[in-house]
N, C-alpha and C positions, 0 to 999 in steps of 0.2 A: 504495501499499498504508498503510496507517495503522500508527503509530507503535509501537501493541500488536502488533498483525501480526510486524509485523518483527523486535520484542525478545523474542516468542515463539518467531516461527522461528530466530532467532539463541541464544537462550537452549535449547534445543533440541540445535541443533550442538554448542553449547557442553559440555553434559552428553554427547553422546556421545563427546567430545573428552577430558573428563575428568569422571570422575563423582564426585571427591571434591572437587569444585569447593565454594571457601565461597563463602560469604550475602557477605562482606566483597571476596573476588578478584571476583562478579560484579559488586558492585557499583560498583566502582573500573572496573571493563572498560566497563561502563555506564554510566558518567557522560564517560566519555573517548570513547565510540558515541553517544554522545545516546542512548541505549536505554534503557530503564524501570527501573525496580530493583528489585531482589528486592521491597522490599512493595508494590508496586504491580501486581506481575505477581502477589502471594500472596491479593493484594484479589481480584482479576480472578477465576483460579478458584478461590475460596474454600479456600486453604489455611490451616493453622494454623503452620505452622512451612514455615521454606526445604529443610526435607529430606520435608519431604509436597508441596512445590510440586515438585521433584526425581522424585518417585516420578508426580503427575498428571501430567508434562509429556513424560517419558522413555519 
């Protein structure tokens, strides 16, 4: 599994657990677990903001 798919999958799981997760919380979690940051995920799905990213991936 590549890093993008792993990050995307775990991001979706985290959103299901906590719909109010912030960009800072995700970035900290991502750094601790060697996942892509919010900015990288936003770039890949062409999201304009973190809230837009959460909508597109949930």
